[in-house]
C-alpha angles and dihedrals in degrees: 000000000000115000116208124197113243114237115235110248112244096176096071094044093047092052089050091052092049091050091051091048091048092050091049092050092048091051090048091051091050089050091050093050089047092053091047090052090046098051103031117077121243110274095038087116092077124283148019118220122221124184118223118191116194143155096265095161138032127037093335096047095115091050091049092049092052091049091049091053090050092050090049091051092052091050092047090050091055095043098055133032115255109198116220096019109123095216124108097227090055088069097048108082086198130352107305095204090056095050095267095308113176120236114247116189120205112199126208130183116226094180089215088292116129093204092051091047090054091050093051090049092050091051093049090052097043102039106023100033092218120196090227146336130243127194169007123163094202104082092212090056092044090055094052092047092047089056090055091048092046092054093046093042092235119144118251126192125190120196101175112027109102107179103131096221094064091085097041099064094092093251116162097189100052130089132175124203099185124077112258126237093265091055091048093051091045089055089059089061092046086059094048091048090048089056090056093046098047092245099115096087093268122125092233142035122255113226109249090228090067092064105019096107116067125188115204128209117186131173121242096261137096088263092053095044093051090048092054091047096047096046092047091051096043094043094061090046092056096045100262129126129228106204094170136023116182127193110200135187116258122241094017119163090240144355103211093125093054093042092051091051090052091048091053090056090058095214127192090214129031113198122184141169123204149128118280098261092050091045091056091047091051094052091048090050092049088054093050090052095041090238105167116163121178091258133023111194122189110198104189135070087260091077094057095042113118089230090061091062094039093052097046102030109176091004088070092059112119097018111134127213141165117259141182109179121017131144091258088067090067091075092067101024109050090176089062089053092049094050090044089055090054090047092050090050089052099042108018093239141076124266119256128203095273093052092046091051091048091052091048093048093057091041089057093048091051090053087052092053091048091050092046091055089202144058089238106125095222091054089050091048091052092046092051093050090051099041117136116180117175124225090247089071095054137088091203126077094252128130089236138281122290124146124229137103139288099172128060112284091003126148135163096035120131102242094191099065120121140170145220133238111222131186132200104247145137103053108213129217089278089059091242113127126221132221115254126188112243100167143078098031095229090063099033116130097178141019117265115261103226132207104025103269097231128217108300 
């Protein structure tokens, strides 16, 4: 019998070695991915999603569109470096605290419907896992969306909703960057008091008796009713008197009855809130009646609308209004001019106050995300509560952004917001006047015309 030596199998041993090598490589890869996850901040994988809920259809479609363009500009500013722009987010190229994550905005249309706004917010949270939600312009929609965010513990920022009760609901996941209506109306009285104290940039003091009595005209809407209530309450607190408060029907053919009632009261100050068409009718009626108080104050956006000046021309001269972002501001805030130039390049038109507040709202939220260094909602909540943004970062005439409370039981309100007092002045060759800033003195671009010049 012939005995043959058995060859040692190399196939089995080779397979075993390959399996061991493969297992080692797999374990090494897992270790590498673990270390990457350990040392790279959340968001380093690419992007951070933010839900933005706006009125993108219906009667407020144009406002929603302008806000969307401003939000987009803020995101674009943070996602790419813009040389020469003195704003921190313009140097980011993505959010540094999130590993350079790019900002991705998801837009939803609430159609001015609170229920729809709540549904959009719920979908963003459930399906898109957004890091936060911004919106919604309409205060009623903002309230419904904030309730959804509060329940889900998802941060919500509003940059444009001004109803004062939004920050007094006890919410812990809601922050507002813009001044509320109470703060805006209070600023009106700061200005009147400054006139009587010689602190409004004028070389003399105005006797309080000249402007003590204020007649109010408010449209028959929630906006008008709240205005009448707030001014009446604040006026007495600042030492002024309200001899007459008139609630009038919107879109009426004329306002001679209301204007005659105001004339009989002989006020030093006439303050009104209305839509643009009604504002123009009122000024024309005042002229017809020769009603010329010391101060005419227009409270709503209508009184700083370009069409207000174009419709009235020289008859608008001397009318005062509150303002936030107008071309005159560029003289003292070059950063506002620079951002406006980018906005005009993107949209073909100048920013208005709503667009500027929208830009600033997202800018603030991006700083919060950077400070949080994570998409964890509790980290974002803590970062928002501790946010400190200086005035030098802003395109609005605020002292900065810091959240706290000014009213009883208030939280999440920017307590460093401020405003401007503007006046229709300097009629150009076309006969159309322009808005100039007359208060506060550090932003003033023209001297105050006082008293109201009348109708000569």
